[in-house]
C-alpha positions in Angstrom: 0.0 -0.2 0.0 2.8 2.3 0.9 4.8 1.8 -2.3 1.4 2.4 -4.4 1.2 5.7 -2.5 4.7 6.5 -3.4 4.0 5.8 -7.0 1.2 8.3 -6.8 3.2 11.3 -5.4 4.4 12.2 -9.0 0.9 12.8 -10.0 -0.6 13.9 -6.7 1.8 16.6 -5.9 1.7 18.5 -9.4 -2.0 18.1 -9.3 -2.2 19.9 -6.0 0.1 22.7 -7.3 -2.1 23.1 -10.3 -5.1 23.4 -8.0 -3.4 26.0 -5.8 -1.7 28.3 -8.5 -3.3 27.4 -11.7 -5.8 29.7 -13.3 -9.2 28.8 -15.0 -7.7 30.1 -18.2 -5.2 27.5 -18.1 -7.7 24.6 -17.9 -9.6 26.4 -20.6 -6.8 25.9 -23.2 -6.0 22.5 -21.8 -9.8 21.5 -22.5 -9.8 23.2 -25.9 -6.5 21.2 -26.9 -7.4 17.9 -25.6 -11.0 18.1 -26.9 -9.6 17.2 -30.3 -8.8 13.7 -28.9 -12.3 13.4 -27.5 -13.6 9.9 -27.6 -10.2 8.2 -28.3 -8.4 8.4 -24.9 -8.4 4.8 -24.5 -6.9 4.2 -28.1 -3.9 6.4 -26.6 -3.8 4.0 -23.4 -5.4 6.8 -21.3 -8.5 5.3 -19.2 -10.1 8.5 -18.4 -11.2 11.4 -20.8 -8.6 14.2 -20.1 -10.8 16.8 -21.9 -13.6 16.3 -19.4 -11.3 16.3 -16.5 -9.7 19.6 -17.6 -13.1 21.1 -18.0 -14.1 20.0 -14.7 -11.1 21.4 -13.0 -11.7 24.6 -14.8 -15.2 24.9 -13.4 -14.0 24.0 -9.9 -11.2 26.8 -10.0 -14.1 29.3 -10.9 -16.2 28.0 -7.8 -13.0 28.0 -5.5 -12.5 30.7 -2.8 -15.9 32.1 -3.1 -15.3 33.0 -6.5 -19.0 32.3 -7.6 -20.2 35.4 -5.9 -17.8 37.4 -8.1 -19.0 35.4 -11.2 -22.7 36.8 -10.6 -21.1 40.2 -10.1 -19.1 40.0 -13.7 -21.6 38.1 -16.0 -24.5 40.3 -16.9 -27.3 37.6 -17.2 -29.4 38.2 -20.4 -32.5 36.6 -22.1 -30.2 34.9 -24.3 -29.0 32.7 -21.2 -32.6 32.0 -20.2 -33.6 30.9 -23.7 -30.4 28.5 -23.8 -31.4 27.1 -20.6 -34.9 26.5 -21.9 -33.5 24.8 -24.9 -31.3 22.4 -22.6 -34.4 21.6 -20.7 -36.5 20.9 -23.7 -33.8 18.4 -25.1 -33.2 16.7 -21.7 -37.0 16.0 -21.6 -37.1 14.8 -25.1 -34.2 12.6 -24.3 -35.9 11.1 -21.1 -39.1 10.7 -23.2 -37.4 8.9 -25.9 -35.4 6.9 -23.2 -31.9 8.0 -25.0 -30.6 9.4 -21.8 -29.7 6.0 -20.6 -27.1 5.6 -23.5 -23.7 7.0 -23.6 -24.3 8.3 -27.1 -27.5 10.2 -25.9 -25.6 11.7 -23.0 -22.5 12.8 -25.0 -24.7 14.2 -27.8 -26.6 16.5 -25.2 -23.2 17.6 -23.9 -21.4 18.4 -27.3 -23.9 18.2 -30.3 -26.6 20.4 -28.7 -24.5 21.0 -26.8 -24.5 21.8 -23.1 -20.7 22.3 -22.7 -20.6 24.9 -25.6 -23.5 26.9 -24.0 -21.7 26.9 -20.6 -18.4 28.2 -22.1 -20.4 30.8 -23.9 -22.1 31.9 -20.6 -18.6 31.9 -18.7 -16.4 33.5 -21.7 -16.3 37.2 -19.8 -14.5 35.6 -16.9 -12.5 32.8 -18.6 -11.3 35.2 -21.5 -11.7 38.6 -20.1 -9.4 40.9 -21.7 -7.1 41.4 -24.8 -4.0 39.7 -23.1 -5.9 36.5 -22.6 -7.7 36.6 -25.9 -4.1 37.0 -27.6 -2.9 34.1 -25.5 -5.9 31.9 -26.5 -5.3 32.8 -30.1 -1.6 31.7 -29.7 -2.9 28.4 -28.1 -5.4 27.7 -31.3 -2.6 28.8 -33.7 -0.3 26.0 -32.1 -3.2 23.6 -32.2 -3.6 24.4 -35.8 0.3 23.7 -36.6 -0.3 20.2 -34.9 -3.6 19.5 -37.0 -2.0 20.8 -40.5 1.2 18.9 -40.0 -0.8 15.7 -39.0 -3.1 16.0 -42.2 -0.1 16.5 -44.3 1.7 13.5 -43.0 -1.4 11.6 -43.8 -1.6 12.6 -47.2 2.1 11.7 -47.9 1.9 8.6 -46.3 4.6 9.3 -43.4 2.8 7.4 -40.9 5.7 7.1 -38.6 5.1 10.9 -37.9 1.3 10.6 -37.4 0.4 10.9 -33.7 -1.6 9.6 -32.1 -1.2 6.3 -33.9 -4.7 5.5 -33.7 -5.1 7.5 -36.7 -3.3 5.0 -38.9 -5.7 2.1 -37.7 -8.5 1.8 -40.2 -10.8 0.0 -37.8 -10.9 3.1 -35.7 -13.4 5.8 -36.8 -14.3 6.4 -40.4 -13.0 8.2 -43.5 -9.6 6.1 -43.2 -7.4 7.2 -46.3 -8.1 10.8 -45.9 -6.9 13.7 -43.8 -8.9 12.9 -40.7 -6.6 13.9 -38.1 -7.0 12.9 -34.2 -10.7 13.4 -34.7 -10.7 10.2 -36.9 -13.2 11.9 -39.0 -12.4 14.1 -42.0 -15.4 16.8 -41.6 -14.6 17.5 -38.1 -10.9 17.8 -39.0 -11.8 20.2 -41.5 -13.7 22.4 -39.4 -10.9 22.4 -36.8 -8.4 23.3 -39.5 -10.6 26.1 -40.6 -11.1 27.4 -37.1 -7.5 27.0 -35.9 -6.1 28.4 -39.1 -8.4 31.6 -38.7 -6.9 32.0 -35.1 -3.4 31.8 -36.6 -4.4 34.3 -39.5 -5.5 36.8 -36.8 -2.3 36.7 -34.8 -0.4 36.6 -38.1 -2.3 40.0 -39.1 -1.8 41.4 -35.3 2.0 40.7 -35.3 2.8 40.5 -39.0 6.3 42.3 -38.6 7.5 39.9 -35.6 8.7 36.6 -36.0 5.8 34.9 -34.5 3.5 36.5 -37.0 5.3 35.1 -39.7 5.2 31.8 -38.3 1.5 32.0 -37.6 1.1 33.1 -41.1 2.8 30.1 -42.2 0.4 27.9 -40.0 -2.8 29.6 -41.6 -1.6 28.6 -45.2 -0.7 25.2 -44.0 -4.1 24.8 -42.4 -5.6 26.1 -45.7 -3.8 23.5 -47.8 -4.6 20.8 -45.4 -8.1 21.4 -46.1 -7.6 19.9 -49.4 -6.3 16.8 -48.2 -9.5 16.0 -46.0 -10.8 15.0 -49.5 -14.3 16.0 -48.4 -16.6 18.1 -50.6 -18.4 19.8 -47.7 -15.2 20.9 -46.5 -14.0 22.3 -49.5 -17.0 24.1 -50.2 -17.4 25.5 -46.7 -14.1 26.7 -47.0 -14.0 28.5 -50.2 -17.2 30.4 -49.0 -15.8 31.3 -45.7 -12.6 32.6 -47.3 -14.8 34.3 -49.9 -16.8 36.1 -47.3 -13.5 37.4 -45.5 -12.3 38.8 -48.6 -15.8 40.8 -49.2 -16.0 41.8 -45.5 -12.4 43.2 -45.2 -10.3 44.9 -47.8 -7.1 43.7 -45.9 -8.1 40.1 -46.1 -9.0 40.7 -49.8 -5.6 41.6 -50.6 -4.1 38.8 -48.8 -6.4 36.3 -50.4 -5.6 37.7 -53.9 -1.9 37.2 -53.4 -2.2 34.0 -51.8 -4.6 32.1 -53.9 -2.1 31.4 -56.7 0.4 30.1 -54.2 -2.4 27.9 -52.8 -3.4 26.6 -56.2 0.3 25.9 -57.0 0.7 23.9 -53.8 -2.5 21.7 -54.6 -1.3 21.0 -58.0 2.2 19.8 -57.2 0.6 17.9 -54.2 -1.7 16.0 -56.9 1.4 15.7 -59.1 4.0 14.4 -56.5 1.8 12.7 -53.7 1.2 8.9 -54.7 -2.4 8.0 -55.0 -3.7 11.4 -54.2 -5.0 12.3 -57.8 -6.9 8.9 -57.8 -8.3 9.4 -54.3 -9.5 13.0 -55.3 -11.0 11.7 -58.4 -12.9 8.9 -56.6 -14.1 11.5 -54.1 -15.4 14.0 -56.5 -17.2 11.3 -58.5 -18.6 9.4 -55.4 -22.3 9.3 -55.7 -23.0 7.1 -52.4 -22.7 9.9 -50.0 -25.1 12.1 -52.2 -27.8 9.2 -51.8 -27.3 8.9 -48.3 -27.9 12.5 -47.7 -30.9 12.6 -50.1 -32.6 9.6 -48.5 -31.7 10.8 -44.6 -33.1 14.0 -45.6 -36.3 12.8 -47.1 -36.7 10.5 -44.2 -36.1 13.6 -41.7 -38.8 15.5 -43.6 -41.3 12.7 -43.3 -40.7 12.6 -39.5 -41.2 16.2 -39.4 -44.6 16.1 -41.3 -45.8 13.0 -39.1 -44.4 14.6 -35.6 -44.3 18.2 -36.1 -44.4 19.3 -32.4 -42.0 16.7 -30.5 -40.3 14.9 -33.5 -39.2 11.2 -32.7 -37.0 12.3 -29.6 -33.5 13.3 -29.0 -31.2 10.9 -30.7 -34.2 8.9 -32.1 -33.7 9.4 -35.7 -31.2 6.2 -36.5 -33.9 3.8 -35.1 -36.9 5.6 -36.5 -35.6 6.6 -39.9 -36.0 3.1 -41.7 -39.8 3.3 -41.3 -39.9 6.8 -43.1 -37.6 5.9 -45.8 -38.9 5.3 -49.3 -37.4 4.0 -52.6 -36.7 6.9 -55.0 -37.3 6.7 -58.6 -33.8 8.0 -59.7 -31.4 6.7 -57.0 -31.2 3.7 -54.7 -32.2 3.6 -50.9 -29.2 3.7 -48.9 -28.2 5.5 -45.4 -30.6 3.5 -43.3 -28.3 3.4 -40.4 -27.2 7.0 -40.7 -27.6 10.2 -38.8 -29.5 13.1 -41.0 -26.8 14.9 -42.7 -28.2 18.1 -42.1 -28.0 19.7 -38.6 -31.2 21.6 -39.1 -33.2 18.9 -40.1 -31.7 16.7 -37.6 -32.8 18.9 -34.8 -36.3 19.1 -36.4 -36.8 15.5 -36.8 -35.8 14.7 -33.1 -36.9 17.8 -31.3 -39.7 18.9 -33.3 -40.3 22.3 -35.0 -41.0 24.4 -31.9 -37.6 23.3 -30.3 -35.9 23.8 -33.5 -37.1 27.1 -33.9 -35.8 28.2 -30.3 -32.5 26.6 -31.3 -32.5 28.9 -34.3 -33.3 31.8 -32.3 -30.5 31.1 -29.7 -27.8 30.3 -32.3 -28.7 33.1 -34.9 -29.6 35.5 -32.2 -26.1 35.0 -30.4 -23.9 35.0 -33.5 -25.9 37.7 -35.0 -25.8 39.9 -32.2 -22.2 39.2 -31.9 -21.7 40.3 -35.4 -23.6 43.6 -35.3 -22.6 44.6 -31.9 -20.0 47.5 -31.9 -16.6 46.0 -31.3 -13.2 47.6 -30.3 -9.5 47.1 -30.5 -8.7 43.4 -30.9 -12.4 42.4 -30.9 -12.9 43.8 -34.3 -10.7 41.0 -35.7 -12.5 38.4 -33.4 -15.6 39.4 -35.1 -14.4 39.1 -38.4 -13.0 35.7 -37.4 -16.5 34.9 -35.9 -18.2 35.7 -39.3 -16.0 33.2 -41.1 -16.2 30.7 -38.6 -19.9 30.8 -38.5 -20.2 30.6 -42.4 -17.9 27.5 -42.5 -20.1 26.0 -39.6 -23.2 26.6 -41.3 -22.4 25.4 -44.8 -20.8 22.4 -43.3 -23.8 21.7 -41.1 -26.0 21.6 -44.5 -24.1 18.3 -45.3 -23.4 17.0 -41.7 -24.8 16.4 -38.5 -22.4 18.4 -36.9 -21.9 16.1 -33.8 -18.3 17.1 -33.3 -17.4 18.5 -29.9 -14.6 20.5 -30.7 -15.9 22.9 -33.6 -19.3 23.5 -31.7 -17.5 24.1 -28.4 -15.0 26.6 -30.1 -18.0 28.3 -32.4 -20.0 29.1 -29.1 -16.8 30.3 -27.1 -15.9 32.5 -29.9 -19.1 33.9 -29.8 -19.1 34.5 -26.1 -15.8 36.3 -26.4 -17.1 38.6 -29.1 -20.1 39.5 -26.9 -18.1 40.0 -23.7 -18.8 43.9 -23.6 -22.6 42.9 -24.0 -22.4 39.9 -21.5 -20.4 41.4 -18.6 -20.7 44.1 -16.1 -18.3 47.3 -15.6 -16.7 45.3 -12.8 -13.7 43.8 -14.0 -12.2 40.5 -12.3 -9.1 41.1 -10.2 -5.7 39.4 -10.7 -6.7 37.2 -7.6 -9.8 36.1 -9.5 -7.9 35.3 -12.6 -5.7 33.0 -10.3 -2.6 35.5 -10.9 -0.2 36.2 -8.3 -0.2 39.8 -7.3 2.5 41.8 -8.8 
């Protein structure tokens, strides 16, 4: 027993130190970085989900030393918070009604796909990322994460499997989309969303510090992430990325200048990759000519539409589509019947089929109201670039969501956190968190 206690000291002592001196912001960053491995910790030999552990520690640090009292003083509770709480209550009730709350998939989909965790970080954004210094640090963390994702996707494309980490990415029995750039998500669409988001963060840092070495590095990371979008070999990712970049170019003249200059270089990089990387041209042709995924989307969308017509008020219950869909699928005249075991590949239809039209309208009000308010609210200083970043992130998320169920933890969490950060002046009071509140030692 004593030997086991001694073996635990290398873990316990750093943990106690972190709990004493670490800041909630540190564990927010750890949560975001570790979120890309969500669902695959056991494949890395780690028995517990570290992303959830880091999030719980972050929340515990917020509640420590009576900080919850100051939390109430800093956050200005708005109607959007009440609407989000109502949406969560409706979705949880739907899960109880459908019986899916007992399943692991049902619980985690409430946390991530709906999602309770993103809503929570949206509400806490004014205290977790309260000022420009913290926002810059968060962008740097996301840029570093983008470097990892971009390099991993590149290594997958050129078949440098020894450099791909974690090694479960090389295992075709784990996850889906093996053979595409799927990264630690083991899923190409989630990887594409993350590449776009982290590339956007790197681009903001590069623009802010374009005359400094770290700015040049971040601009290179932004380019790497943009090129790596192609290696996902996913049409929804390509389309969403192109639309997002086009919107950014239209919205801001400096971005337009950069896009015009960088577009030929990116095109040359993709052409060279097609010519040099063995098998990439064949894989790209197969993906662009694949009809099966189109049939899957048509069939699941039609089934979702039939469910909404039959159950407009309640749907079939949270996470109930896959079970109910076969009864609502019909053979079309021009394409085969496929996808009877898949989720709806459209986030709006997915919510409508499972929660009903009233709850889906509430979800649209919450999402559209939050992002829309962030985009029209006056922003000062660095928040102007954050607002532009939110615009392209929301566009990328929405376009991708037209072709996928968007059940991915990291992109959903980052979109809502980013929105909360942009809305910090609206969601927070004039009282600013002190150095002690932030967990920093007084100077």
